[in-house]
C-alpha positions in Angstrom: 3.0 -4.6 -0.5 -0.1 -3.0 -1.8 -1.2 -3.3 -5.3 -0.7 0.0 -6.1 -0.9 3.4 -7.1 1.6 6.4 -7.4 2.1 8.9 -4.7 3.6 12.1 -5.4 4.4 15.6 -4.0 3.6 18.5 -1.6 5.0 21.7 -0.4 8.8 21.8 -0.3 9.6 20.1 -3.4 6.5 21.2 -5.0 7.6 24.8 -4.2 10.9 23.9 -5.6 9.5 22.7 -8.9 7.5 25.7 -9.4 10.8 28.0 -9.3 13.5 28.5 -11.5 16.7 26.6 -11.0 18.5 29.9 -10.0 15.7 30.5 -7.3 16.1 27.1 -6.1 19.8 27.5 -5.4 19.2 30.9 -3.8 16.3 29.8 -1.5 17.1 26.3 -0.7 19.5 25.1 2.0 21.4 21.9 1.3 20.4 20.2 4.4 16.7 20.6 3.6 17.2 18.0 0.7 18.3 15.1 3.1 21.8 13.6 3.0 21.8 12.6 -0.8 25.2 12.6 -2.4 25.1 11.7 -6.2 27.9 13.5 -8.0 27.9 13.6 -11.8 29.9 14.5 -14.6 27.4 17.2 -15.7 28.2 20.9 -15.1 28.1 22.2 -11.5 25.1 24.6 -12.5 22.8 21.4 -12.5 24.2 19.3 -9.7 21.9 20.7 -7.0 18.8 20.2 -9.3 20.0 16.6 -9.8 20.2 16.0 -6.2 16.7 17.3 -5.8 15.6 15.2 -8.6 17.1 12.1 -6.9 15.3 12.9 -3.8 12.0 13.0 -5.7 12.8 9.5 -7.0 13.6 8.3 -3.4 10.2 9.6 -2.3 8.4 8.1 -5.4 7.4 11.6 -6.7 7.9 10.0 -10.2 6.1 12.5 -12.3 7.8 15.3 -10.5 11.1 13.5 -10.7 10.6 13.1 -14.6 9.9 16.8 -14.9 13.0 17.7 -12.9 15.2 15.7 -15.0 13.8 16.8 -18.3 14.5 20.3 -17.1 18.2 19.3 -16.4 18.5 18.1 -19.9 17.2 21.3 -21.3 19.8 23.2 -19.3 22.4 20.9 -20.5 21.7 18.7 -23.4 25.0 16.8 -22.9 24.3 15.8 -19.4 23.9 11.9 -19.9 22.7 11.3 -16.5 19.6 13.7 -17.0 18.4 11.1 -19.5 19.1 8.1 -17.0 17.0 10.0 -14.5 14.2 10.2 -17.1 14.2 6.5 -17.6 14.3 5.8 -13.8 11.3 8.0 -13.5 9.3 5.9 -15.8 10.0 2.7 -13.8 7.9 2.3 -10.7 9.1 -1.1 -9.3 6.7 -1.6 -6.5 3.4 -1.2 -8.1 3.5 -0.6 -11.9 4.2 -2.3 -15.0 5.1 0.0 -17.8 3.3 -0.4 -20.9 4.8 -0.8 -24.4 4.8 3.2 -25.0 6.6 3.7 -21.6 9.3 0.9 -22.3 10.0 2.7 -25.7 10.2 6.2 -24.1 12.4 4.8 -21.4 14.6 2.9 -23.9 14.9 6.1 -26.0 16.2 8.0 -23.0 18.8 5.6 -22.2 20.0 5.4 -25.8 20.5 9.2 -25.6 22.3 8.7 -22.3 24.5 6.1 -23.9 25.3 8.3 -26.9 26.8 11.0 -24.5 30.2 11.3 -22.7 29.7 10.1 -19.1 32.2 8.7 -16.3 32.6 5.0 -15.7 30.4 5.0 -12.7 27.6 6.8 -14.8 28.0 4.3 -17.5 27.4 1.4 -15.2 24.2 3.0 -13.8 23.0 3.6 -17.2 23.9 -0.1 -18.4 22.0 -1.5 -15.4 18.8 0.3 -16.2 19.2 -0.5 -19.8 19.1 -4.1 -18.7 15.4 -3.6 -17.9 14.5 -1.5 -20.8 16.3 -3.3 -23.5 15.0 -6.7 -23.0 12.9 -7.3 -26.0 10.4 -10.0 -25.8 11.0 -10.5 -22.1 8.5 -10.8 -19.4 8.1 -8.2 -16.8 9.6 -10.5 -14.1 12.6 -11.2 -16.3 13.3 -7.7 -16.8 13.2 -6.7 -13.2 15.3 -9.5 -12.1 17.9 -8.7 -14.8 17.8 -5.1 -13.6 18.4 -6.3 -10.0 21.4 -8.6 -11.1 22.8 -5.4 -13.0 22.4 -3.1 -9.9 24.1 -5.7 -7.7 27.2 -5.2 -10.0 27.0 -1.4 -9.4 26.4 -1.9 -5.6 29.6 -4.1 -5.5 31.7 -1.9 -7.7 31.0 1.2 -5.7 30.7 -0.1 -2.0 30.8 3.6 -0.7 28.2 4.7 -3.1 25.2 5.0 -0.7 22.8 5.7 -3.6 23.8 2.6 -5.4 23.1 0.8 -2.3 19.8 2.3 -1.8 18.8 1.8 -5.4 20.1 -1.8 -5.4 18.0 -2.6 -2.3 14.9 -1.1 -4.1 15.7 -3.2 -7.3 15.6 -6.4 -4.9 12.0 -5.5 -3.5 10.9 -4.9 -7.2 12.2 -8.5 -8.1 10.7 -10.2 -5.2 8.3 -12.8 -6.8 4.8 -13.4 -5.3 5.7 -17.1 -4.8 8.9 -16.2 -2.8 7.6 -16.9 0.5 11.0 -17.1 2.0 11.5 -13.6 1.5 14.9 -14.2 -0.2 15.1 -10.8 -2.2 13.2 -8.9 0.6 15.8 -10.0 3.5 18.9 -9.2 1.1 17.4 -5.7 0.8 16.7 -5.4 4.4 20.2 -6.3 5.3 21.6 -3.5 3.1 18.9 -1.1 4.3 19.4 -1.6 8.0 23.1 -1.0 7.4 22.3 2.3 5.7 19.8 3.2 8.2 22.4 3.0 11.0 25.0 5.1 8.8 22.2 7.8 7.6 18.9 7.4 9.1 17.6 10.7 7.5 18.4 9.5 4.0 15.1 10.0 2.0 15.2 6.6 0.6 16.4 4.4 3.3 13.7 4.6 5.9 11.1 4.6 3.1 12.4 1.3 1.3 12.5 -0.3 4.8 8.9 0.5 5.4 8.1 -1.1 2.0 10.3 -4.1 2.9 8.6 -4.9 6.2 5.2 -4.2 4.8 3.9 -8.0 5.5 2.6 -9.4 8.6 5.5 -11.6 9.6 8.0 -8.8 9.2 5.9 -5.7 10.4 7.1 -5.4 14.0 10.8 -4.9 12.6 9.7 -2.1 10.6 8.3 -0.1 13.6 11.6 1.8 14.3 11.8 3.0 10.7 8.2 3.7 10.5 8.4 6.1 13.6 11.5 7.7 12.5 10.3 8.2 8.9 7.1 9.7 10.3 9.0 12.3 12.1 11.4 13.1 9.2 9.5 12.3 6.1 10.0 14.6 3.1 6.8 16.7 2.5 5.2 14.4 -0.1 2.0 12.8 0.1 3.3 9.2 -0.5 6.1 9.8 2.1 3.8 11.1 4.8 1.4 8.2 4.2 4.2 5.6 4.2 4.5 5.1 7.9 1.0 3.9 8.2 1.5 0.8 6.2 3.5 -0.6 9.3 1.1 1.3 11.7 -1.7 -0.6 10.0 -0.2 -3.9 10.1 0.4 -3.6 13.9 -2.8 -2.0 14.7 -1.6 1.3 15.7 -4.7 3.3 14.6 -3.9 6.6 16.1 -0.4 6.9 14.5 -2.0 5.8 11.2 -4.5 8.4 11.4 -2.0 10.9 12.1 0.1 9.9 9.2 -2.9 9.7 6.7 -4.2 13.1 7.8 -1.0 14.6 6.9 -0.8 12.8 3.6 -4.3 14.0 2.7 -3.5 17.5 3.5 -0.2 17.2 1.6 -2.4 15.9 -1.6 -4.9 18.6 -1.4 -2.2 21.3 -1.3 -0.6 19.7 -4.2 -3.8 19.7 -6.0 -4.3 23.1 -5.2 -1.1 24.1 -6.9 -2.1 21.8 -10.0 0.5 19.4 -9.1 0.6 15.6 -8.6 -2.4 13.2 -8.8 -5.6 12.7 -6.8 -4.7 9.1 -6.3 -2.4 10.5 -3.6 -5.2 11.8 -1.5 -7.5 8.7 -2.3 -4.8 6.3 -1.2 -4.3 7.8 2.0 -8.1 8.2 2.6 -8.4 4.5 2.0 -6.0 4.0 5.0 -7.7 6.6 7.0 -11.2 5.0 6.4 -9.8 1.6 7.7 -8.1 3.1 10.8 -11.3 4.9 11.7 -13.4 1.7 11.4 -10.9 -0.3 13.5 -10.9 2.4 16.5 -14.8 2.7 16.7 -15.0 6.1 14.8 -17.7 5.1 12.3 -18.8 8.8 11.9 -15.4 9.9 10.6 -15.3 6.8 8.4 -18.6 7.4 6.8 -17.5 10.9 6.3 -14.6 9.6 4.1 -17.0 7.8 2.0 -19.0 11.0 1.2 -15.9 13.0 0.6 -14.8 10.4 -2.2 -18.4 10.8 -3.5 -18.1 14.4 -3.9 -14.6 14.3 -5.5 -14.0 15.2 -9.0 -10.9 14.3 -11.0 -9.7 16.0 -14.2 -9.8 13.8 -17.4 -6.1 14.3 -17.7 -5.4 12.6 -14.2 -5.7 9.2 -15.4 -4.2 7.4 -12.4 -6.4 9.6 -10.3 -9.7 8.5 -12.4 -8.6 4.8 -11.7 -8.1 5.5 -8.0 -11.3 7.3 -7.6 -13.1 4.4 -9.5 -11.7 2.1 -6.9 -12.6 4.2 -4.0 -16.3 4.8 -5.0 -16.6 0.9 -5.0 -14.3 0.0 -2.1 -14.9 2.5 0.4 -18.9 1.8 0.9 -18.4 -1.8 0.6 -15.6 -1.8 3.3 -18.0 0.4 5.7 -20.8 -2.0 5.2 -18.9 -5.1 5.7 -16.8 -3.9 8.8 -20.0 -2.6 10.3 -21.9 -5.7 9.5 -24.5 -3.7 7.9 -25.5 -6.6 5.7 -28.6 -5.0 4.2 -26.3 -2.1 3.2 -23.9 -4.4 1.5 -26.6 -6.2 -0.2 -27.8 -2.9 -1.6 -24.5 -1.7 -3.0 -24.5 -0.1 -6.4 -22.4 -1.6 -8.9 -19.5 0.6 -10.2 -16.7 0.2 -12.9 -14.5 -1.8 -10.2 -17.0 -4.7 -9.9 -15.1 -7.3 -7.8 -15.1 -5.9 -4.4 -18.8 -4.8 -5.1 -19.9 -8.4 -5.9 -18.0 -9.9 -2.9 -19.6 -7.6 -0.5 -23.1 -7.7 -2.2 -23.0 -11.7 -2.3 -22.1 -11.9 1.4 -24.5 -9.2 2.5 -27.3 -10.9 0.5 -26.5 -14.2 2.0 -26.2 -13.0 5.4 -29.6 -11.2 5.1 -31.3 -14.0 3.6 -31.4 -13.2 0.0 -29.9 -16.5 -1.3 -31.0 -15.8 -5.0 -29.4 -12.5 -5.2 -26.2 -13.7 -3.5 -25.9 -16.6 -5.9 -26.3 -14.3 -8.8 -23.6 -11.8 -7.6 -21.4 -14.9 -6.7 -21.6 -16.2 -10.4 -20.6 -12.5 -11.5 -17.5 -12.6 -9.1 -16.8 -16.2 -10.4 -16.7 -14.7 -14.1 -14.4 -11.8 -13.1 -12.2 -14.5 -11.6 -12.0 -16.4 -14.8 -11.3 -13.4 -16.8 -8.3 -12.6 -14.7 -6.7 -16.2 -14.9 -3.8 -14.7 -16.8 -3.3 -11.8 -14.4 -1.7 -13.4 -11.5 -1.1 -10.4 -9.4 -5.0 -10.1 -9.0 -6.0 -13.6 -8.8 -5.3 -14.7 -5.2 -7.4 -11.8 -3.9 -10.3 -12.5 -6.1 -10.0 -16.2 -5.4 -10.1 -15.4 -1.6 -13.2 -13.2 -2.3 -15.0 -15.9 -4.2 -14.4 -18.4 -1.6 -15.5 -16.3 1.3 -18.8 -15.3 -0.5 -19.3 -19.0 -1.6 -18.9 -20.0 1.9 -21.5 -17.7 3.3 -23.9 -18.7 0.6 -23.3 -22.4 1.5 -24.0 -21.4 5.0 -27.3 -19.6 4.2 -28.4 -22.8 2.1 -27.7 -25.1 5.1 -24.6 -26.7 3.7 -22.3 -26.0 6.7 -19.7 -28.7 5.5 -19.1 -26.9 2.4 -19.3 -23.4 4.1 -16.5 -24.5 6.3 -14.2 -26.2 3.7 -14.6 -23.0 1.4 -13.7 -20.7 4.4 -10.8 -22.7 5.4 -9.6 -22.8 1.9 -9.9 -18.9 1.8 -7.9 -18.7 5.1 -5.1 -21.0 3.9 -4.8 -19.3 0.7 -4.4 -15.9 2.3 -2.0 -17.3 4.8 0.1 -18.5 1.8 -0.2 -15.4 -0.3 0.0 -12.8 2.4 -2.8 -10.8 4.1 -3.6 -7.3 2.5 -3.4 -4.9 5.2 -6.9 -3.4 4.6 -8.6 -6.6 4.1 -11.1 -8.4 6.5 -9.0 -11.4 7.3 -10.5 -14.7 5.9 -9.3 -16.3 9.4 -11.6 -13.9 11.1 -14.4 -14.8 8.8 -13.8 -18.2 9.5 -14.0 -17.7 13.2 -17.4 -15.7 12.6 -18.7 -18.8 10.9 -17.4 -21.1 13.7 -19.3 -18.7 16.2 -22.4 -18.9 14.2 -22.3 -22.6 14.1 -22.2 -22.9 17.7 -18.5 -23.7 18.3 -17.2 -20.7 20.4 -14.0 -22.5 21.6 -12.9 -23.1 18.1 -13.9 -19.7 16.9 -11.9 -18.1 19.8 -8.8 -20.2 18.5 -9.2 -18.8 15.0 -9.8 -15.1 16.4 -6.5 -15.4 18.2 -4.8 -16.7 15.1 -6.1 -13.9 13.1 -5.2 -11.2 15.7 -1.6 -12.2 15.4 -1.4 -11.3 11.8 -4.0 -8.3 12.0 -3.8 -7.1 15.6 -6.1 -4.7 17.2 -8.8 -5.1 14.6 -12.3 -4.1 16.1 -14.2 -7.3 15.0 -11.3 -9.5 15.8 -11.1 -8.3 19.4 -14.8 -8.3 19.8 -15.3 -11.7 18.4 -12.5 -13.0 20.4 -14.1 -11.5 23.5 -17.7 -12.9 23.0 -16.3 -16.3 21.9 -14.3 -16.4 25.1 -17.2 -15.4 27.1 -19.5 -18.1 25.6 -16.9 -20.6 26.0 -16.7 -20.1 29.7 -13.4 -18.0 29.9 -14.4 -14.9 31.7 -10.7 -13.9 32.2 -10.0 -14.0 28.4 -13.1 -12.2 27.6 -12.2 -9.6 30.0 -8.9 -9.2 28.3 -10.3 -8.9 24.9 -13.1 -6.5 25.9 -10.7 -4.3 27.8 -8.5 -4.1 24.8 -11.2 -3.3 22.5 -12.1 -0.3 24.7 -8.6 0.8 24.8 -8.4 0.6 20.9 -11.7 2.7 20.8 -10.7 5.3 23.6 -11.0 8.1 21.1 -14.5 7.0 20.0 -16.5 9.0 22.5 -19.5 9.3 19.9 -19.5 5.7 18.8 -23.0 4.1 18.7 -21.8 0.7 18.0 -23.5 -2.0 20.2 -20.1 -3.9 20.5 -18.7 -1.1 22.6 -21.7 -1.0 24.9 -21.5 -4.7 25.2 -17.8 -4.5 26.2 -18.7 -1.8 28.8 -21.5 -3.8 30.3 -19.2 -7.0 30.6 -16.7 -5.1 32.6 -19.2 -3.2 34.7 -18.5 0.1 33.1 -21.9 1.2 32.3 
């Protein structure tokens, strides 16, 4: 699953949150909320708003969920589960680690919940979440595992409570450790979610959580059914509309990814127009949109995304959006230059506050365009970042891979091809072990590029084909496999990969990429 950033809201529940509770009850049909059933001991007047807030939680619309639960607590100060909901809204298990202030705020909300009269079932929910917030001096990993274990008790105690099952599955996804290569927690979550998906496929959390569970190369094909179903019924939130593209990206279904992310961008912009949500919603969808455009030969549209990011402004109050914009201003132009093999453009990238990806692209661009001195300077700067993040394990693998890749191309430029191959193979093996980020240029694809440049098309073809298994339908992977097969004397394989490249780029009528012309020429189509 991606590093990540919160995704919030649009249209329907945005509209709900701008109305009074009375207006919501009058204007909203129960079926519009999805099949969420979460009875509470709170007064009937707040039951429907509570269900709305749970729906927001399931869609990761955390800021709006918190607002909804706060409003419920104002309507009825004795509703203990409203305070549980506030604490739930502060915990973002799949991408965020709450700071000390957030932990204190969540703990205070739960203490309030514990001080009020609630049902035995509600007390179990509250106690489970308290195991996360109350654990003083515990590491984040210890907290999330404690919460998952506590939610297991709730799940087993209330086997017919669909919400307990869904939230327990989510807690397992949150507890998965990076070194758990056997997907122990993830597979447990999948077993629960697949059962729920059969029982109630339109539940707003089940298909959503399944997509997160399958968001890894080896499991992505199993998530296609959930992704396509969710794409058709996702609640009208930017994050929800974007989520199917995680699976579509893993599988190389670029048209479907583009459709999901265009809808997500539109949702985020509508939210911004209503002064709701955060710019991170829009920027995250733009990130995936840019990648899909590049893989399908639509470089003009990709470059348009880069320009849109440059022209965006984010209010100072939108801290998450500010962080995401800083990332976008570094990553978007770097990704375009690297994917399009514009080495001079990569070498000329302007440094921004997010330096790692910029130094990586600059070092490789400089090495591949002959500026070894500049490449080595940027490689050393990247190494300094890697050293400074030694205690931040969640970031280290990606930067280590960046360092090995850039170092490999520098060694090649300096004529030390043994070192170049050793470094690139290490990068590919590390990425295989840690998991390929869905928007990355695969290290194994770079290994194939290097082998091709070293005059080993047969070995290059083998590595391209391995890379395409975990990153199917990538433009450069397909073209690289085709040209390697062509030079290795395998005309049949070359025709297969060139044909597949043209099929992937079927909608790229205005592309100027020479690879498309070369594919058409080989196949006798031009």
